[in-house]
TIMARBA-178954 format. One record per residue (C-alpha): x, y, z. Coordinates in steps of 0.2 Angstrom, whole numbers, padded with zeros to 4 digits, always signed. Layout:
BEGIN
XYZ ...
//
This chain:
BEGIN
-0035-0089+0071 -0018-0096+0075 -0014-0083+0088 -0031-0081+0096 -0041-0097+0092 -0039-0104+0110 -0043-0087+0118 -0057-0080+0107 -0074-0086+0100 -0077-0086+0081 -0088-0071+0084 -0073-0062+0092 -0061-0067+0079 -0073-0061+0066 -0075-0044+0075 -0056-0043+0076 -0054-0046+0058 -0067-0033+0053 -0059-0020+0065 -0042-0023+0056 -0050-0021+0039 -0059-0005+0044 -0043+0002+0051 -0035+0000+0034 -0050+0006+0024 -0055-0011+0017 -0072-0014+0025 -0080-0014+0008 -0068-0028+0001 -0071-0040+0015 -0078-0054+0004 -0066-0051-0011 -0054-0064-0017 -0035-0060-0019 -0037-0060-0038 -0051-0047-0036 -0040-0033-0027 -0027-0021-0032 -0009-0021-0027 -0012-0007-0015 -0027-0017-0007 -0015-0032-0005 -0003-0021+0004 -0017-0015+0016 -0022-0033+0019 -0004-0037+0024 -0004-0022+0036 -0022-0027+0043 -0015-0045+0046 -0001-0038+0056 -0012-0025+0066 -0025-0038+0070 -0013-0046+0082 -0011-0029+0091 +0008-0029+0091 +0018-0017+0101 +0031-0017+0087 +0027-0018+0069 +0041-0023+0057 +0040-0017+0039 +0052-0021+0025 +0050-0009+0010 +0031-0011+0012 +0026+0002-0001 +0041-0002-0013 +0031-0010-0027 +0017+0003-0028 +0014+0017-0039 +0017+0034-0032 -0001+0039-0028 -0005+0023-0020 +0011+0024-0010 +0007+0041-0004 -0011+0036+0001 -0004+0021+0011 +0009+0031+0019 -0004+0043+0025 -0015+0028+0031 +0000+0022+0041 +0003+0039+0049 -0016+0038+0054 -0015+0020+0060 +0000+0023+0071 -0008+0039+0078 -0023+0028+0083 -0014+0013+0089 +0002+0021+0096 +0012+0006+0089 +0030+0007+0087 +0035+0004+0068 +0052-0001+0062 +0053+0001+0044 +0066-0002+0031 +0065+0010+0016 +0077+0017+0003 +0065+0032+0000 +0072+0047+0008 +0056+0057+0008 +0046+0042+0015 +0059+0041+0029 +0058+0059+0034 +0038+0059+0032 +0035+0044+0043 +0050+0043+0055 +0054+0050+0072 +0071+0043+0070 +0080+0038+0054 +0094+0025+0057 +0106+0026+0042 +0117+0011+0039 +0134+0010+0031 +0136-0001+0015 +0141-0019+0013 +0139-0035+0021 +0146-0029+0037 +0135-0014+0038 +0134-0004+0054 +0124+0011+0060 +0132+0026+0051 +0121+0040+0058 +0105+0043+0067 +0094+0058+0063 +0081+0063+0076 +0065+0069+0066 +0056+0082+0077 +0042+0087+0065 +0025+0089+0073 +0011+0076+0072 +0000+0073+0064 +0010+0076+0048 +0003+0083+0032 +0013+0080+0017 +0007+0095+0008 +0012+0107+0022 +0029+0098+0024 +0033+0102+0006 +0037+0120+0011 +0043+0116+0028 +0062+0122+0030 +0064+0109+0045 +0058+0095+0033 +0070+0100+0020 +0084+0101+0033 +0081+0083+0038 +0080+0077+0020 +0096+0086+0017 +0105+0078+0032 +0100+0061+0025 +0105+0064+0007 +0122+0071+0013 +0125+0055+0023 +0120+0044+0008 +0130+0054-0005 +0145+0062+0004 +0148+0054+0021 +0144+0036+0015 +0157+0037+0002 +0170+0041+0016 +0162+0036+0032 +0171+0043+0048 +0182+0032+0058 
//
């Protein structure tokens, strides 16, 4: 309402809300109260709120960090699907190497400390749409994962000048 109230009618706002909830698979929970939904559903609501504004760039900071592994995997898959549909650019902060490789086209790895800088960039050239089960045995996926781990555990300890 704050973004589109002056430009859209109540019916259009309701339609926008319903479309965003449908995009994240929450149409069935439209009339539930916050105390009636799970943590994963709350994360989806947050994504739906952001998508309802039709952003060109979506900024996400550890969006799946507080979730159990299965819910996290489902929401990662949903994000892949949504980005495929909307063609939005997503900038995500994550500390999960597998999540970074699965979701990214580019992984920007930062150096440690308060004066952190870009330490390295890995361009991820895995075909889309991505299937996590197929990637489990993909040598290219493992090469990207290894590159990130080498940065974190070897080069990060002694960054190049």
